[in-house]
C-alpha positions in Angstrom: -0.2 0.0 -0.1 1.6 3.6 -0.9 0.5 6.6 0.3 1.0 10.0 -1.9 2.2 12.9 -0.2 0.0 15.9 0.1 2.6 18.0 -2.0 2.4 15.3 -4.6 -1.5 15.5 -4.7 -1.3 19.3 -4.7 1.2 19.2 -7.9 -1.0 17.1 -9.7 -4.1 19.3 -8.9 -2.2 22.1 -10.0 -1.3 20.5 -13.2 -4.9 19.4 -14.1 -6.1 22.8 -13.3 -3.4 24.7 -15.3 -4.2 21.5 -18.2 -7.9 22.7 -17.6 -7.2 26.3 -18.0 -4.9 25.7 -21.1 -7.7 23.6 -22.9 -10.4 26.3 -22.3 -8.2 29.1 -23.4 -7.7 27.1 -26.5 -11.3 26.3 -26.9 -12.2 30.0 -26.2 -9.7 30.8 -29.0 -10.7 28.4 -31.7 -14.4 29.5 -31.0 -13.5 32.9 -31.1 -11.6 32.8 -34.4 -14.1 30.7 -36.2 -16.8 33.2 -35.0 -14.4 36.3 -36.2 -13.7 34.1 -39.5 -17.7 33.9 -40.1 -18.2 37.6 -39.6 -15.4 38.5 -42.0 -17.0 36.4 -44.4 -20.6 37.5 -43.8 -18.7 41.3 -44.2 -17.3 40.1 -47.5 -20.3 38.4 -49.1 -22.4 41.5 -47.9 -20.0 43.7 -49.2 -19.6 41.8 -52.7 -23.5 41.4 -52.7 -23.7 45.2 -52.6 -20.9 45.7 -55.1 -23.2 43.3 -57.8 -26.1 45.0 -57.0 -24.6 48.3 -57.8 -23.1 46.9 -60.9 -26.4 45.4 -62.1 -28.1 48.7 -61.6 -25.6 50.7 -63.1 -25.3 48.3 -66.1 -29.1 48.5 -66.9 -28.9 52.2 -66.7 -26.1 52.2 -69.1 -27.8 49.7 -71.5 -31.0 51.5 -71.5 -29.3 55.2 -72.1 -27.5 53.6 -75.2 -30.5 52.2 -76.5 -32.8 55.1 -75.7 -30.1 57.3 -77.4 -30.5 54.6 -80.4 -34.2 55.1 -80.5 -34.1 58.6 -80.4 -31.6 58.7 -83.6 -34.1 56.6 -85.5 -37.1 58.8 -84.5 -35.2 61.9 -85.6 -34.7 60.0 -89.1 -38.5 60.6 -89.7 -37.7 64.6 -89.8 -34.4 64.3 -91.0 -35.4 62.6 -94.3 -39.2 63.7 -94.0 -40.4 60.1 -94.0 -43.9 61.1 -93.8 -44.2 62.8 -97.0 -46.3 60.9 -99.6 -44.5 58.4 -101.5 -44.5 60.3 -104.6 -42.3 63.1 -103.0 -39.3 61.0 -101.5 -35.9 62.3 -102.5 -33.8 60.1 -104.2 -31.9 57.3 -102.3 -28.8 58.9 -102.8 -29.3 62.0 -101.0 -31.2 60.0 -98.4 -28.1 58.0 -97.9 -25.8 60.7 -97.7 -27.8 62.3 -94.8 -28.0 59.2 -92.8 -24.4 58.5 -93.3 -23.6 62.1 -92.1 -26.1 61.5 -89.0 -24.4 58.4 -87.8 -20.8 59.4 -88.9 -19.6 59.8 -84.9 -21.8 57.2 -83.6 -19.3 54.2 -82.7 -21.7 52.0 -81.5 -24.0 51.5 -84.8 -22.7 49.9 -88.1 -25.4 51.0 -90.1 -28.8 52.7 -90.1 -31.2 52.0 -93.3 -34.6 52.9 -94.2 -37.1 49.8 -95.5 -40.0 50.2 -97.4 -43.4 48.2 -96.3 -42.0 45.2 -98.1 -38.3 45.1 -97.0 -36.8 46.7 -99.7 -33.8 49.1 -99.0 -34.4 52.8 -99.7 -31.7 54.5 -98.1 -28.5 53.4 -96.1 -25.9 55.0 -94.4 -23.3 52.1 -95.6 -21.2 53.0 -98.2 -23.4 50.9 -100.7 -26.1 53.4 -100.1 -29.8 51.7 -101.3 -28.0 49.3 -102.6 -27.3 47.4 -99.4 -28.7 44.1 -99.1 -29.9 43.7 -95.4 -29.9 40.7 -93.8 -32.5 41.2 -91.0 -33.5 37.9 -88.8 -36.4 36.3 -90.1 -39.8 38.3 -89.9 -38.2 41.0 -87.8 -39.2 43.8 -90.3 -42.9 42.3 -90.5 -43.0 42.3 -86.6 -41.9 45.9 -86.1 -43.9 46.9 -88.6 -47.1 45.3 -87.2 -47.2 47.1 -83.7 -50.4 48.3 -82.6 -48.4 51.5 -81.5 -45.1 52.4 -83.3 -42.1 51.9 -80.8 -38.6 50.7 -80.6 -38.2 47.0 -81.3 -35.2 44.9 -81.0 -34.4 41.7 -82.3 -32.6 38.5 -81.2 -29.1 38.0 -81.4 -28.5 37.5 -85.2 -25.5 36.6 -87.3 -24.5 38.8 -90.2 -23.6 36.5 -93.2 -21.4 39.1 -94.6 -19.4 39.8 -91.5 -20.0 36.8 -89.2 -20.5 39.2 -86.5 -23.4 38.7 -83.9 -25.8 41.5 -84.8 -28.2 43.4 -82.5 -31.2 45.2 -84.8 -33.2 48.0 -83.3 -36.1 49.3 -85.4 -38.7 51.7 -85.3 -41.7 52.1 -87.5 -42.5 55.4 -89.5 -46.3 56.4 -90.5 -46.4 58.0 -93.6 -49.0 60.2 -95.1 -50.7 57.7 -96.9 -51.1 55.4 -94.0 -48.3 53.1 -95.0 -45.8 52.2 -92.8 -41.8 52.1 -93.2 -39.2 51.1 -91.0 -35.8 52.7 -89.7 -33.3 49.9 -88.8 -30.2 50.2 -86.8 -27.5 47.5 -86.9 -25.5 47.3 -83.5 -22.5 44.6 -83.2 -23.1 42.9 -80.0 -19.4 43.2 -79.6 -19.7 47.0 -79.3 -22.3 46.7 -76.2 -19.5 44.7 -74.1 -17.8 48.0 -72.7 -21.0 49.5 -71.9 -22.4 46.5 -70.2 -19.1 46.2 -68.2 -18.4 49.6 -67.5 -15.0 49.2 -66.7 -15.8 47.5 -63.5 -13.2 45.1 -61.7 -15.1 42.4 -59.5 -13.0 39.1 -59.4 -15.0 36.3 -61.0 -17.8 38.3 -62.2 -19.6 36.7 -65.4 -22.2 38.6 -66.9 -24.9 37.8 -69.4 -27.3 40.2 -71.3 -30.3 38.3 -72.2 -33.6 38.5 -74.5 -37.0 38.7 -72.6 -37.4 35.0 -74.3 -34.5 34.0 -72.1 -31.9 33.7 -75.1 -28.4 35.2 -74.6 -27.3 38.2 -76.4 -23.9 39.0 -74.9 -21.7 36.7 -72.3 -18.7 38.4 -70.5 -16.6 36.0 -68.4 -13.3 37.1 -66.7 -10.2 36.3 -68.4 
């Protein structure tokens, strides 16, 4: 039978107490570190979410501003070319093409602007070929734009230009003429030109942006390099 001295027993209890304190300290430290990391992540997530929300709002505003500017330009073609006049007074296509070319010369977003009659024939165009341009519109685009009950801006789906292989967005606005017929003013926008408008020189790591049609088709997709 062995007896442990009071001094040895006290030493053991002290060591146990110290071990318990150290263990408790490490538990508190680990829990505190975990909570701190979680809070930092939550703050980073909230900040990233707010940044993305601001980006989306800014991108929508920028794209809407650009499309509104295009629509205003198309609407101004009515007065520029006096499109509401009867067909018999329509000026020659070469003169109208020159006026269109002058009006869009400094608009880097647009490729061409053209005027089409009710059957889709090009009457004037800002392209070098003028009224001789063969405009490859998406199927039924002109008919749908002209059939609007209330004439307004009409956007196409993404369409590949067969001459340049570029993906294009077409924006159209009908013009009501004095004889009751409708002509169509159409602008070509290369979708690649909308990328800097959409991205606004933003720098958000891992950001992927898509511009979609109301039907769900992707017009433009931008991924991080």
